[in-house]
C-alpha positions in Angstrom: 101.9 80.0 74.7 99.2 79.8 77.3 97.2 77.0 75.7 100.6 74.9 75.0 101.7 74.9 78.4 97.6 73.6 80.0 98.3 70.9 76.9 101.3 69.7 78.5 99.9 69.9 81.7 97.0 67.8 80.4 99.4 65.6 78.9 101.7 65.1 81.9 98.4 64.5 84.3 97.2 61.8 81.7 100.9 59.9 81.7 101.1 60.2 85.3 97.2 59.2 86.2 97.7 55.8 83.4 101.3 55.2 85.4 99.1 55.4 89.0 96.3 52.8 87.6 99.2 50.5 86.3 100.7 50.0 89.9 98.1 49.4 92.2 99.6 46.3 93.4 100.5 46.4 97.1 103.8 46.2 98.6 105.5 45.7 101.8 108.1 48.6 103.2 109.8 46.5 105.7 110.8 48.7 108.8 112.8 48.0 111.7 112.0 45.9 114.8 110.2 43.7 112.3 107.2 46.4 111.5 105.8 46.2 107.8 103.9 48.8 106.2 101.6 47.3 103.1 100.0 49.3 101.0 99.4 50.0 96.9 102.4 50.7 95.4 101.3 54.1 94.4 100.4 55.4 97.8 103.8 54.9 98.8 105.6 56.6 95.8 103.4 59.5 97.1 104.0 59.8 99.9 107.7 59.9 99.8 107.6 62.3 96.8 105.3 64.4 99.3 108.0 64.0 101.5 110.7 64.7 99.9 109.1 67.6 98.7 108.6 69.3 102.1 112.0 68.4 102.9 112.8 70.4 100.4 111.0 73.8 101.4 112.2 73.0 104.5 115.9 73.0 103.9 115.2 76.2 102.2 113.0 78.2 104.5 116.7 79.1 106.0 117.8 81.5 103.3 114.3 82.5 102.0 114.2 84.1 105.4 117.9 85.9 106.0 117.5 87.1 102.5 114.5 88.7 103.3 115.8 90.2 106.8 118.8 91.5 103.9 116.5 92.8 101.6 114.7 94.5 104.7 117.9 96.0 106.2 119.1 97.4 102.6 115.9 99.0 102.2 115.7 100.5 105.4 119.2 101.9 105.0 118.7 103.0 101.2 115.8 105.2 102.8 118.5 106.3 105.6 120.3 107.8 102.7 118.0 109.1 100.3 116.6 111.3 103.7 120.6 112.3 104.1 121.0 113.3 100.5 117.9 115.4 100.6 118.7 117.0 104.1 121.7 117.8 102.5 120.5 119.9 99.4 118.7 121.4 101.8 120.8 122.4 103.9 123.2 123.9 101.1 120.6 126.1 99.4 121.1 124.4 95.8 117.8 124.2 93.9 116.8 127.2 95.8 116.1 130.7 94.2 118.1 133.5 95.6 116.1 135.5 97.5 116.0 139.3 95.8 
């Protein structure tokens, strides 16, 4: 299975590399106030892909941190309930041998 995964990665890399070699023409990205950015098409695509990935990661950070806080709170609650249950069994004498 690992060999198949690596084979797929290599094929995907080679396909994207070939696409990049075919798209080296200079393109102009016209911005506001008569500004223009001239760069190879592959660079423009790479910059916008990286920016989109970064925005996607930033969009999920709030959810990830909220879930981590909730997991920590639930773990603390579980530990405290386990201690309470242990204290109750110790106080009730259940599970201990009678004194002879």
